[in-house]
C-alpha positions as a printed Julia matrix, in Angstrom:
124×3 Matrix{Float64}:
  74.69  -52.87    38.15
  72.42  -50.88    35.87
  68.85  -50.44    36.72
  65.91  -50.3     34.43
  65.85  -46.55    34.85
  69.46  -46.28    33.8
  68.82  -48.6     30.89
  65.8   -46.62    29.65
  67.63  -43.36    30.27
  70.54  -44.68    28.22
  68.15  -45.7     25.42
  66.5   -42.28    25.53
  69.91  -40.57    25.29
  70.78  -42.74    22.35
  67.46  -41.88    20.66
  68.08  -38.15    21.2
  71.68  -38.51    19.92
  70.47  -40.47    16.9
  67.8   -37.87    16.17
  70.42  -35.12    16.5
  72.8   -36.99    14.18
  69.99  -37.44    11.64
  69.11  -33.77    11.93
  72.77  -32.75    11.47
  73.16  -35.16     8.57
  70.06  -33.76     6.87
  71.3   -30.21     7.41
  74.69  -31.12     5.9
  72.94  -32.87     3.01
  70.68  -29.85     2.38
  73.67  -27.52     2.54
  75.66  -29.74     0.18
  72.7   -29.99    -2.21
  72.25  -26.22    -2.16
  75.98  -25.72    -2.73
  75.99  -28.25    -5.58
  72.97  -26.54    -7.16
  74.71  -23.17    -6.83
  77.91  -24.58    -8.34
  75.91  -26.12   -11.18
  74.1   -22.83   -11.85
  77.43  -21.03   -11.83
  78.91  -23.58   -14.21
  75.91  -23.33   -16.52
  76.12  -19.52   -16.52
  79.86  -19.67   -17.16
  79.35  -22.13   -20.02
  76.59  -19.95   -21.51
  78.92  -16.94   -21.43
  81.71  -18.96   -23.0
  79.37  -20.35   -25.66
  78.03  -16.85   -26.4
  81.59  -15.52   -26.71
  82.58  -18.42   -28.96
  79.45  -17.91   -31.07
  80.16  -14.19   -31.38
  83.72  -14.96   -32.47
  82.48  -17.57   -34.95
  79.91  -15.12   -36.34
  82.6   -12.44   -36.68
  84.93  -14.83   -38.5
  82.09  -16.0    -40.74
  81.24  -12.4    -41.62
  84.91  -11.66   -42.34
  85.07  -14.69   -44.63
  81.92  -13.56   -46.45
  83.35  -10.07   -46.9
  86.67  -11.51   -48.06
  84.89  -13.7    -50.64
  82.85  -10.72   -51.85
  85.99   -8.6    -52.15
  87.78  -11.37   -54.04
  84.78  -11.8    -56.35
  84.64   -8.05   -56.98
  88.38   -8.03   -57.71
  87.98  -10.95   -60.14
  85.09   -9.24   -61.88
  87.04   -5.98   -62.1
  90.08   -7.8    -63.49
  87.86   -9.58   -66.02
  86.28   -6.28   -67.1
  89.77   -4.77   -67.45
  90.94   -7.73   -69.55
  87.86   -7.47   -71.75
  88.43   -3.73   -72.16
  92.08   -4.32   -73.11
  91.06   -7.07   -75.52
  88.49   -4.78   -77.14
  91.15   -2.08   -77.53
  93.57   -4.6    -79.06
  90.87   -5.83   -81.43
  90.09   -2.25   -82.44
  93.79   -1.54   -83.07
  94.09   -4.73   -85.14
  91.04   -3.75   -87.15
  92.44   -0.23   -87.69
  95.77   -1.68   -88.83
  94.01   -4.11   -91.16
  91.95   -1.25   -92.61
  95.09    0.86   -93.1
  96.85   -2.05   -94.83
  93.82   -2.58   -97.05
  93.7     1.16   -97.87
  97.44    1.17   -98.7
  97.02   -1.91  -100.85
  94.14   -0.27  -102.69
  96.16    2.93  -103.15
  99.08    0.94  -104.49
  96.76   -1.06  -106.75
  95.1     2.15  -107.94
  98.48    3.76  -108.71
  99.61    0.63  -110.53
  96.43    0.61  -112.59
  96.89    4.31  -113.43
 100.48    3.64  -114.49
  99.38    0.72  -116.66
  96.62    2.85  -118.23
  99.04    5.72  -118.79
 101.51    3.28  -120.31
  98.82    1.74  -122.5
  97.7     5.19  -123.71
 101.29    6.18  -124.35
 101.93    2.96  -126.28
  98.62    2.97  -127.91
């Protein structure tokens, strides 16, 4: 049969074991918390790097798009200037042709008038 001494000794051993278990549990919890915090910091750093890389890529693509739009606008403006230049040349050629036709018509009219005058003087 157990004596009071054995009983109290048993209780004391249980208290020590319980305290040790609590101590071990707290140490495991602290270690797990530290590990989780480290993992979280690592994840945050990794995500920041990924976000920075994605942002850099997005900025690069945006800049390329801006440059492409500028180049397209410059090409359109150049093409428009070329068309206007060609149109001005065509208009000038048309005007020259019209002037030449008018000059020929006047020459023909002048010659006809001279012939009529010469004929009238001859008849007259």
